VEXVEXFI-906635 format. One record per atom (N, C-alpha, C, O): residue in one letter; atom name; x, y negated, z negated. Coordinates in Angstrom, 2 decimals, padded with zeros to 5 digits, m for minus. Example, Ala and Ser with C-alpha at 12.3 -4.5 7.8 and 13.67 -1.06 7.14 Angstrom:
2
['A', 'N', [013.19, 005.69, m007.80]]
['A', 'CA', [012.30, 004.50, m007.80]]
['A', 'C', [013.20, 003.30, m007.80]]
['A', 'O', [014.24, 003.32, m008.46]]
['S', 'N', [012.85, 002.25, m007.08]]
['S', 'CA', [013.67, 001.06, m007.14]]
['S', 'C', [012.90, m000.03, m007.87]]
['S', 'O', [013.41, m001.14, m008.04]]
//
This chain:
92
['M', 'N', [001.02, 001.27, m000.23]]
['M', 'CA', [000.00, 000.12, 000.24]]
['M', 'C', [000.93, m001.20, 000.31]]
['M', 'O', [002.00, m000.93, m000.25]]
['S', 'N', [000.91, m002.33, 000.72]]
['S', 'CA', [001.22, m003.99, 000.76]]
['S', 'C', [000.87, m004.19, 000.16]]
['S', 'O', [m000.13, m003.64, m000.32]]
['H', 'N', [001.48, m005.20, m000.30]]
['H', 'CA', [001.79, m006.42, m001.20]]
['H', 'C', [m000.17, m007.45, m001.19]]
['H', 'O', [m001.00, m007.89, m001.98]]
['E', 'N', [000.12, m007.28, 000.60]]
['E', 'CA', [m001.40, m008.55, 000.57]]
['E', 'C', [m003.04, m007.40, 000.55]]
['E', 'O', [m004.13, m007.98, 000.49]]
['N', 'N', [m003.01, m006.07, 000.59]]
['N', 'CA', [m003.93, m005.40, m000.21]]
['N', 'C', [m004.33, m005.62, m001.05]]
['N', 'O', [m005.56, m005.70, m001.07]]
['E', 'N', [m003.30, m005.95, m002.68]]
['E', 'CA', [m003.32, m006.09, m004.00]]
['E', 'C', [m004.07, m006.98, m003.96]]
['E', 'O', [m003.95, m007.96, m003.23]]
['S', 'N', [m005.27, m006.70, m004.99]]
['S', 'CA', [m006.33, m007.88, m005.29]]
['S', 'C', [m005.26, m008.43, m006.77]]
['S', 'O', [m004.57, m007.98, m007.69]]
['K', 'N', [m005.74, m009.65, m006.18]]
['K', 'CA', [m005.09, m011.07, m007.41]]
['K', 'C', [m005.60, m011.13, m008.77]]
['K', 'O', [m006.62, m011.65, m009.21]]
['V', 'N', [m004.81, m010.59, m009.27]]
['V', 'CA', [m005.05, m010.41, m010.86]]
['V', 'C', [m004.28, m011.23, m011.61]]
['V', 'O', [m003.13, m010.98, m011.28]]
['D', 'N', [m004.28, m012.04, m012.42]]
['D', 'CA', [m003.88, m012.77, m013.57]]
['D', 'C', [m002.77, m012.04, m014.09]]
['D', 'O', [m003.20, m011.12, m014.77]]
['P', 'N', [m001.16, m012.07, m014.05]]
['P', 'CA', [000.04, m011.57, m014.31]]
['P', 'C', [m000.47, m010.95, m015.81]]
['P', 'O', [m000.37, m009.74, m016.00]]
['K', 'N', [m000.97, m011.75, m016.74]]
['K', 'CA', [m001.01, m011.64, m018.28]]
['K', 'C', [m002.10, m010.88, m018.62]]
['K', 'O', [m002.26, m010.15, m019.60]]
['E', 'N', [m002.95, m011.18, m017.54]]
['E', 'CA', [m004.73, m009.99, m017.46]]
['E', 'C', [m004.22, m008.74, m017.45]]
['E', 'O', [m003.92, m008.31, m016.33]]
['D', 'N', [m003.99, m007.83, m018.64]]
['D', 'CA', [m003.95, m006.12, m018.56]]
['D', 'C', [m005.51, m005.82, m017.46]]
['D', 'O', [m005.55, m004.78, m016.81]]
['R', 'N', [m006.27, m006.48, m017.41]]
['R', 'CA', [m007.92, m005.75, m017.00]]
['R', 'C', [m007.60, m005.70, m015.47]]
['R', 'O', [m006.86, m006.58, m015.03]]
['G', 'N', [m007.99, m004.96, m014.79]]
['G', 'CA', [m008.26, m004.79, m013.54]]
['G', 'C', [m009.73, m005.74, m012.66]]
['G', 'O', [m010.75, m006.10, m013.27]]
['P', 'N', [m009.53, m005.93, m011.55]]
['P', 'CA', [m010.56, m006.62, m010.85]]
['P', 'C', [m011.75, m006.24, m010.83]]
['P', 'O', [m012.74, m006.91, m010.52]]
['G', 'N', [m011.66, m004.25, m011.41]]
['G', 'CA', [m012.79, m004.06, m011.57]]
['G', 'C', [m013.51, m003.60, m012.90]]
['G', 'O', [m014.50, m002.94, m013.22]]
['D', 'N', [m012.72, m004.15, m013.37]]
['D', 'CA', [m013.27, m004.36, m015.11]]
['D', 'C', [m014.31, m005.02, m015.34]]
['D', 'O', [m014.52, m006.14, m014.90]]
['L', 'N', [m015.19, m004.25, m016.20]]
['L', 'CA', [m016.57, m004.70, m016.18]]
['L', 'C', [m016.63, m006.12, m017.36]]
['L', 'O', [m017.54, m006.93, m017.17]]
['S', 'N', [m016.15, m006.23, m017.94]]
['S', 'CA', [m015.66, m007.11, m019.08]]
['S', 'C', [m014.72, m008.39, m018.60]]
['S', 'O', [m014.62, m009.38, m019.32]]
['L', 'N', [m014.00, m008.27, m017.25]]
['L', 'CA', [m013.94, m009.35, m016.53]]
['L', 'C', [m014.55, m010.13, m015.63]]
['L', 'O', [m014.47, m011.32, m015.32]]
['L', 'N', [m015.43, m008.85, m015.16]]
['L', 'CA', [m016.40, m009.29, m014.51]]
['L', 'C', [m017.62, m010.25, m015.04]]
['L', 'O', [m018.13, m011.14, m014.36]]
['V', 'N', [m017.95, m009.95, m016.21]]
['V', 'CA', [m019.17, m010.43, m017.02]]
['V', 'C', [m018.21, m012.04, m017.22]]
['V', 'O', [m018.68, m013.13, m016.88]]
['E', 'N', [m016.96, m011.88, m017.79]]
['E', 'CA', [m016.59, m013.50, m017.94]]
['E', 'C', [m016.35, m014.13, m016.76]]
['E', 'O', [m016.63, m015.33, m016.74]]
['L', 'N', [m015.87, m013.62, m015.72]]
['L', 'CA', [m015.88, m014.34, m014.17]]
['L', 'C', [m017.48, m014.81, m014.47]]
['L', 'O', [m017.49, m015.94, m014.96]]
['H', 'N', [m018.52, m014.37, m014.34]]
['H', 'CA', [m019.95, m014.62, m014.16]]
['H', 'C', [m020.32, m015.74, m014.75]]
['H', 'O', [m020.70, m016.76, m014.18]]
['K', 'N', [m020.14, m015.42, m016.66]]
['K', 'CA', [m019.89, m016.42, m017.28]]
['K', 'C', [m019.13, m017.77, m016.61]]
['K', 'O', [m019.73, m018.67, m016.02]]
['K', 'N', [m018.22, m017.73, m016.76]]
['K', 'CA', [m017.78, m018.83, m016.23]]
['K', 'C', [m018.44, m019.52, m014.94]]
['K', 'O', [m018.76, m020.70, m015.06]]
['E', 'N', [m018.66, m018.90, m013.76]]
['E', 'CA', [m019.61, m018.88, m012.92]]
['E', 'C', [m020.86, m019.91, m013.07]]
['E', 'O', [m021.00, m021.02, m012.56]]
['I', 'N', [m021.68, m019.21, m013.88]]
['I', 'CA', [m023.03, m019.47, m014.63]]
['I', 'C', [m022.86, m020.79, m015.12]]
['I', 'O', [m023.59, m021.66, m014.66]]
['W', 'N', [m021.75, m021.15, m016.24]]
['W', 'CA', [m021.08, m022.65, m016.61]]
['W', 'C', [m021.08, m023.24, m015.85]]
['W', 'O', [m021.63, m024.34, m015.92]]
['D', 'N', [m020.55, m022.87, m014.89]]
['D', 'CA', [m019.93, m024.22, m013.33]]
['D', 'C', [m021.58, m024.52, m012.49]]
['D', 'O', [m022.05, m025.29, m011.65]]
['W', 'N', [m021.88, m023.74, m013.09]]
['W', 'CA', [m023.41, m024.08, m012.16]]
['W', 'C', [m024.31, m024.53, m013.31]]
['W', 'O', [m025.39, m025.05, m013.04]]
['K', 'N', [m023.96, m024.39, m014.46]]
['K', 'CA', [m025.21, m024.81, m015.36]]
['K', 'C', [m024.90, m026.71, m015.22]]
['K', 'O', [m025.76, m027.58, m015.11]]
['Q', 'N', [m023.30, m026.90, m015.28]]
['Q', 'CA', [m022.77, m028.24, m015.46]]
['Q', 'C', [m023.38, m029.26, m014.52]]
['Q', 'O', [m023.90, m030.33, m014.82]]
['K', 'N', [m023.17, m028.62, m013.12]]
['K', 'CA', [m023.84, m029.08, m011.64]]
['K', 'C', [m025.18, m029.12, m011.63]]
['K', 'O', [m025.66, m030.12, m011.09]]
['E', 'N', [m025.95, m028.32, m012.07]]
['E', 'CA', [m027.66, m028.73, m012.31]]
['E', 'C', [m027.30, m029.70, m013.77]]
['E', 'O', [m027.94, m030.74, m013.60]]
['S', 'N', [m026.72, m029.76, m014.82]]
['S', 'CA', [m027.06, m030.97, m015.46]]
['S', 'C', [m026.87, m032.22, m015.05]]
['S', 'O', [m027.41, m033.18, m015.59]]
['E', 'N', [m025.99, m032.29, m013.93]]
['E', 'CA', [m025.52, m033.43, m013.20]]
['E', 'C', [m026.32, m033.99, m012.60]]
['E', 'O', [m026.62, m035.18, m012.72]]
['W', 'N', [m026.84, m033.05, m011.71]]
['W', 'CA', [m028.67, m033.49, m010.60]]
['W', 'C', [m029.43, m033.88, m011.21]]
['W', 'O', [m029.96, m034.95, m010.91]]
['V', 'N', [m029.88, m033.02, m012.58]]
['V', 'CA', [m030.85, m033.76, m013.57]]
['V', 'C', [m030.36, m035.10, m014.26]]
['V', 'O', [m031.28, m035.87, m014.51]]
['K', 'N', [m029.35, m035.45, m014.55]]
['K', 'CA', [m029.04, m036.74, m014.86]]
['K', 'C', [m029.54, m037.55, m013.56]]
['K', 'O', [m030.42, m038.41, m013.52]]
['T', 'N', [m028.60, m036.94, m012.30]]
['T', 'CA', [m029.07, m038.44, m011.02]]
['T', 'C', [m030.83, m038.33, m010.94]]
['T', 'O', [m031.69, m039.21, m010.90]]
['E', 'N', [m030.91, m037.03, m010.94]]
['E', 'CA', [m032.90, m037.28, m010.81]]
['E', 'C', [m033.63, m038.30, m011.64]]
['E', 'O', [m034.51, m039.11, m011.33]]
['N', 'N', [m032.77, m037.92, m013.26]]
['N', 'CA', [m034.06, m039.09, m014.30]]
['N', 'C', [m033.08, m040.53, m013.84]]
['N', 'O', [m033.79, m041.53, m013.88]]
['L', 'N', [m032.09, m040.73, m013.56]]
['L', 'CA', [m031.59, m042.15, m013.26]]
['L', 'C', [m032.33, m042.74, m012.03]]
['L', 'O', [m032.73, m043.90, m011.93]]
['L', 'N', [m032.46, m041.70, m011.06]]
['L', 'CA', [m033.18, m042.47, m009.61]]
['L', 'C', [m035.03, m042.67, m009.78]]
['L', 'O', [m035.81, m043.23, m009.02]]
['S', 'N', [m035.31, m041.92, m011.21]]
['S', 'CA', [m036.76, m041.79, m011.09]]
['S', 'C', [m037.02, m043.39, m012.22]]
['S', 'O', [m037.99, m044.12, m012.06]]
['G', 'N', [m035.88, m043.65, m013.33]]
['G', 'CA', [m035.94, m044.64, m013.84]]
['G', 'C', [m035.32, m046.12, m013.08]]
['G', 'O', [m035.36, m047.24, m013.58]]
['T', 'N', [m034.76, m045.76, m011.79]]
['T', 'CA', [m034.63, m046.93, m011.25]]
['T', 'C', [m035.44, m047.38, m010.17]]
['T', 'O', [m035.25, m048.40, m009.51]]
['K', 'N', [m036.58, m046.35, m010.02]]
['K', 'CA', [m038.03, m046.23, m009.06]]
['K', 'C', [m039.22, m047.13, m009.90]]
['K', 'O', [m040.08, m047.92, m009.51]]
['K', 'N', [m038.89, m046.67, m011.09]]
['K', 'CA', [m039.40, m047.46, m012.12]]
['K', 'C', [m039.39, m048.75, m012.37]]
['K', 'O', [m040.36, m049.47, m012.60]]
['I', 'N', [m038.16, m049.07, m012.30]]
['I', 'CA', [m037.72, m050.64, m012.51]]
['I', 'C', [m038.88, m051.38, m011.13]]
['I', 'O', [m039.79, m052.21, m011.05]]
['I', 'N', [m038.16, m050.47, m010.28]]
['I', 'CA', [m038.69, m051.16, m008.87]]
['I', 'C', [m039.77, m051.60, m008.96]]
['I', 'O', [m040.00, m052.80, m008.87]]
['D', 'N', [m040.71, m050.65, m009.16]]
['D', 'CA', [m041.96, m051.02, m009.24]]
['D', 'C', [m042.40, m051.99, m009.89]]
['D', 'O', [m043.17, m052.78, m009.36]]
['E', 'N', [m041.97, m052.12, m011.29]]
['E', 'CA', [m042.21, m052.67, m012.03]]
['E', 'C', [m042.16, m054.64, m011.68]]
['E', 'O', [m042.87, m055.60, m011.98]]
['M', 'N', [m041.01, m054.45, m010.99]]
['M', 'CA', [m040.35, m056.07, m010.22]]
['M', 'C', [m041.30, m056.20, m009.30]]
['M', 'O', [m041.89, m057.28, m009.20]]
['G', 'N', [m041.60, m055.15, m008.47]]
['G', 'CA', [m042.77, m055.12, m007.66]]
['G', 'C', [m043.87, m056.04, m008.11]]
['G', 'O', [m043.95, m057.26, m008.07]]
['A', 'N', [m044.74, m055.07, m008.57]]
['A', 'CA', [m045.37, m055.86, m009.41]]
['A', 'C', [m045.65, m057.41, m009.64]]
['A', 'O', [m046.42, m058.20, m009.09]]
['K', 'N', [m044.74, m057.54, m010.62]]
['K', 'CA', [m044.31, m059.05, m011.51]]
['K', 'C', [m043.91, m059.85, m010.04]]
['K', 'O', [m044.30, m061.02, m010.10]]
['I', 'N', [m043.48, m059.65, m009.22]]
['I', 'CA', [m043.31, m060.64, m008.24]]
['I', 'C', [m044.38, m060.82, m007.56]]
['I', 'O', [m044.69, m062.01, m007.60]]
['I', 'N', [m045.26, m060.06, m006.82]]
['I', 'CA', [m046.43, m060.16, m006.57]]
['I', 'C', [m047.68, m061.20, m007.36]]
['I', 'O', [m048.39, m062.03, m006.81]]
['Q', 'N', [m047.64, m060.79, m008.85]]
['Q', 'CA', [m048.18, m061.46, m009.74]]
['Q', 'C', [m047.58, m062.99, m009.73]]
['Q', 'O', [m048.35, m063.92, m009.48]]
['Q', 'N', [m046.00, m063.27, m010.04]]
['Q', 'CA', [m045.66, m064.43, m009.77]]
['Q', 'C', [m045.80, m065.02, m008.12]]
['Q', 'O', [m045.45, m066.18, m007.88]]
['V', 'N', [m046.11, m064.50, m007.48]]
['V', 'CA', [m046.15, m065.27, m005.65]]
['V', 'C', [m047.60, m065.78, m006.50]]
['V', 'O', [m047.61, m066.95, m006.90]]
['A', 'N', [m048.73, m064.97, m006.75]]
['A', 'CA', [m050.48, m065.43, m007.05]]
['A', 'C', [m050.13, m066.85, m008.38]]
['A', 'O', [m050.80, m067.88, m008.50]]
['V', 'N', [m049.19, m066.54, m009.03]]
['V', 'CA', [m048.67, m067.84, m010.25]]
['V', 'C', [m048.59, m069.09, m009.44]]
['V', 'O', [m049.20, m070.11, m009.74]]
['I', 'N', [m047.90, m068.97, m008.56]]
['I', 'CA', [m047.00, m069.86, m007.50]]
['I', 'C', [m048.36, m070.33, m007.07]]
['I', 'O', [m049.03, m071.20, m007.63]]
['K', 'N', [m048.71, m069.55, m005.87]]
['K', 'CA', [m050.55, m070.10, m005.67]]
['K', 'C', [m051.33, m071.13, m006.10]]
['K', 'O', [m051.70, m072.24, m005.71]]
['T', 'N', [m051.49, m070.31, m007.14]]
['T', 'CA', [m052.42, m071.00, m007.60]]
['T', 'C', [m051.74, m072.60, m008.70]]
['T', 'O', [m052.28, m073.58, m009.22]]
['L', 'N', [m050.41, m072.12, m008.59]]
['L', 'CA', [m049.57, m073.72, m009.17]]
['L', 'C', [m049.51, m074.86, m007.99]]
['L', 'O', [m049.26, m076.05, m008.17]]
['E', 'N', [m049.76, m074.28, m006.85]]
['E', 'CA', [m049.11, m075.44, m005.41]]
['E', 'C', [m050.54, m076.03, m005.10]]
['E', 'O', [m050.65, m077.19, m004.72]]
['Y', 'N', [m052.11, m074.83, m005.35]]
['Y', 'CA', [m052.97, m075.29, m005.12]]
['Y', 'C', [m053.43, m076.99, m006.48]]
['Y', 'O', [m053.78, m078.17, m006.42]]
['D', 'N', [m053.16, m076.12, m007.31]]
['D', 'CA', [m053.13, m077.28, m008.81]]
['D', 'C', [m053.07, m078.87, m008.66]]
['D', 'O', [m053.83, m079.84, m008.81]]
['N', 'N', [m051.07, m078.47, m008.11]]
['N', 'CA', [m050.69, m079.79, m007.62]]
['N', 'C', [m050.94, m080.44, m006.37]]
['N', 'O', [m050.29, m081.41, m005.97]]
['G', 'N', [m052.15, m079.74, m005.58]]
['G', 'CA', [m052.48, m080.52, m004.46]]
['G', 'C', [m053.95, m081.08, m005.12]]
['G', 'O', [m054.31, m082.23, m004.88]]
['V', 'N', [m054.52, m080.45, m005.70]]
['V', 'CA', [m055.27, m081.33, m006.60]]
['V', 'C', [m055.58, m082.47, m007.31]]
['V', 'O', [m056.56, m083.21, m007.20]]
['Y', 'N', [m054.35, m082.54, m008.24]]
['Y', 'CA', [m053.86, m083.09, m009.00]]
['Y', 'C', [m053.62, m084.46, m008.80]]
['Y', 'O', [m053.89, m085.44, m009.51]]
['K', 'N', [m052.61, m084.26, m006.78]]
['K', 'CA', [m052.28, m085.44, m006.50]]
['K', 'C', [m053.06, m086.19, m005.50]]
['K', 'O', [m052.54, m087.18, m004.99]]
['K', 'N', [m054.32, m085.80, m005.13]]
['K', 'CA', [m055.19, m086.19, m004.76]]
['K', 'C', [m056.04, m087.20, m005.76]]
['K', 'O', [m056.65, m088.27, m005.65]]
['E', 'N', [m055.72, m086.22, m006.80]]
['E', 'CA', [m057.18, m087.01, m008.17]]
['E', 'C', [m055.95, m088.61, m008.61]]
['E', 'O', [m056.40, m089.65, m009.08]]
['I', 'N', [m054.47, m088.37, m008.32]]
['I', 'CA', [m053.60, m089.39, m008.92]]
['I', 'C', [m054.06, m090.30, m007.45]]
['I', 'O', [m054.33, m091.42, m007.86]]
['E', 'N', [m054.20, m090.28, m006.33]]
['E', 'CA', [m053.83, m090.88, m005.47]]
['E', 'C', [m055.36, m091.66, m005.13]]
['E', 'O', [m055.52, m092.63, m004.39]]
['K', 'N', [m056.34, m090.96, m005.86]]
['K', 'CA', [m057.75, m091.60, m005.64]]
['K', 'C', [m057.98, m092.52, m006.82]]
['K', 'O', [m058.74, m093.49, m006.83]]
['L', 'N', [m056.97, m091.94, m008.12]]
['L', 'CA', [m056.91, m093.35, m009.47]]
['L', 'C', [m056.00, m094.21, m008.80]]
['L', 'O', [m056.26, m095.28, m009.34]]
['L', 'N', [m054.97, m094.46, m007.84]]
['L', 'CA', [m054.54, m095.27, m007.82]]
['L', 'C', [m054.68, m095.64, m006.89]]
['L', 'O', [m053.52, m095.97, m006.65]]
['A', 'N', [m055.31, m095.92, m005.92]]
['A', 'CA', [m056.24, m096.55, m005.00]]
['A', 'C', [m057.52, m097.45, m005.25]]
['A', 'O', [m057.99, m098.30, m004.50]]
['E', 'N', [m058.04, m096.95, m006.76]]
['E', 'CA', [m059.12, m097.45, m007.30]]
['E', 'C', [m058.82, m098.58, m008.16]]
['E', 'O', [m059.61, m099.51, m008.34]]
['K', 'N', [m057.28, m098.47, m008.85]]
['K', 'CA', [m056.67, m099.23, m009.73]]
['K', 'C', [m056.06, m100.67, m008.68]]
['K', 'O', [m055.99, m101.81, m009.14]]
['N', 'N', [m055.71, m100.34, m007.40]]
['N', 'CA', [m054.91, m101.14, m006.84]]
['N', 'C', [m056.01, m102.06, m006.08]]
['N', 'O', [m055.78, m103.16, m005.58]]
['K', 'N', [m057.40, m101.28, m006.11]]
['K', 'CA', [m058.63, m102.64, m005.85]]
['K', 'C', [m058.58, m103.89, m005.65]]
['K', 'O', [m059.61, m104.54, m005.51]]
//
Protein backbone atom coordinates (compact mmCIF):
# COMPACT_ATOMS: atom_id res chain seq x y z
CA UNK A 1 0.00 0.00 0.00
CA UNK A 2 1.36 3.44 -0.93
CA UNK A 3 1.20 6.51 1.27
CA UNK A 4 -1.45 8.16 -0.97
CA UNK A 5 -3.98 5.44 -0.12
CA UNK A 6 -3.52 5.67 3.62
CA UNK A 7 -6.04 7.69 5.55
CA UNK A 8 -4.82 10.85 7.16
CA UNK A 9 -5.07 10.61 10.94
CA UNK A 10 -3.56 12.87 13.57
CA UNK A 11 -0.26 11.20 14.50
CA UNK A 12 -1.00 11.80 18.18
CA UNK A 13 -4.35 10.08 17.74
CA UNK A 14 -4.21 6.34 18.37
CA UNK A 15 -7.71 5.77 16.97
CA UNK A 16 -8.17 4.89 13.34
CA UNK A 17 -10.57 6.56 10.91
CA UNK A 18 -13.11 3.78 11.41
CA UNK A 19 -13.12 4.10 15.21
CA UNK A 20 -16.65 4.88 16.36
CA UNK A 21 -15.59 7.24 19.17
CA UNK A 22 -13.50 9.27 16.70
CA UNK A 23 -16.45 9.47 14.28
CA UNK A 24 -18.75 10.58 17.11
CA UNK A 25 -16.32 13.34 18.09
CA UNK A 26 -15.97 14.48 14.49
CA UNK A 27 -19.74 14.57 14.06
CA UNK A 28 -20.16 16.45 17.35
CA UNK A 29 -17.68 19.05 16.10
CA UNK A 30 -19.51 19.28 12.80
CA UNK A 31 -22.86 19.65 14.62
CA UNK A 32 -21.34 22.38 16.81
CA UNK A 33 -20.10 24.22 13.70
CA UNK A 34 -23.57 24.05 12.11
CA UNK A 35 -25.19 25.25 15.34
CA UNK A 36 -22.82 28.24 15.34
CA UNK A 37 -23.79 29.03 11.74
CA UNK A 38 -27.48 28.66 12.60
CA UNK A 39 -26.98 30.99 15.56
CA UNK A 40 -25.49 33.61 13.23
CA UNK A 41 -28.39 33.15 10.79
CA UNK A 42 -30.93 33.63 13.59
CA UNK A 43 -29.04 36.68 14.83
CA UNK A 44 -29.02 38.16 11.32
CA UNK A 45 -32.72 37.35 10.84
CA UNK A 46 -33.59 39.07 14.14
CA UNK A 47 -31.54 42.10 13.16
CA UNK A 48 -33.29 42.24 9.79
CA UNK A 49 -36.69 41.89 11.44
CA UNK A 50 -35.91 44.70 13.89
CA UNK A 51 -34.64 46.91 11.08
CA UNK A 52 -37.80 46.30 9.06
CA UNK A 53 -39.92 47.24 12.08
CA UNK A 54 -37.97 50.47 12.57
CA UNK A 55 -38.37 51.33 8.87
CA UNK A 56 -42.12 50.68 9.04
CA UNK A 57 -42.45 52.88 12.15
CA UNK A 58 -40.41 55.66 10.57
CA UNK A 59 -42.49 55.47 7.39
CA UNK A 60 -45.68 55.84 9.43
CA UNK A 61 -44.20 58.82 11.28
CA UNK A 62 -43.17 60.46 8.01
CA UNK A 63 -46.71 60.08 6.67
CA UNK A 64 -48.04 61.57 9.90
CA UNK A 65 -45.59 64.48 9.69
CA UNK A 66 -46.57 65.18 6.07
CA UNK A 67 -50.19 65.45 7.20
CA UNK A 68 -49.19 67.84 10.01
CA UNK A 69 -47.18 69.96 7.56
CA UNK A 70 -50.13 70.20 5.17
CA UNK A 71 -52.40 71.26 8.02
CA UNK A 72 -49.90 73.91 9.15
CA UNK A 73 -49.47 75.21 5.60
CA UNK A 74 -53.24 75.51 5.28
CA UNK A 75 -53.46 77.28 8.64
CA UNK A 76 -50.64 79.64 7.63
CA UNK A 77 -52.55 80.54 4.47
CA UNK A 78 -55.72 81.22 6.47
CA UNK A 79 -53.84 83.34 9.01
CA UNK A 80 -52.05 85.23 6.26
CA UNK A 81 -55.38 86.14 4.65
CA UNK A 82 -56.79 87.22 8.03
CA UNK A 83 -53.74 89.38 8.74
CA UNK A 84 -53.95 90.98 5.32
CA UNK A 85 -57.65 91.62 5.84
CA UNK A 86 -57.02 93.19 9.26
CA UNK A 87 -54.19 95.35 7.88
CA UNK A 88 -56.38 96.48 5.01
CA UNK A 89 -59.16 97.45 7.46
CA UNK A 90 -56.65 99.26 9.67
CA UNK A 91 -55.20 101.25 6.77
CA UNK A 92 -58.64 102.44 5.57
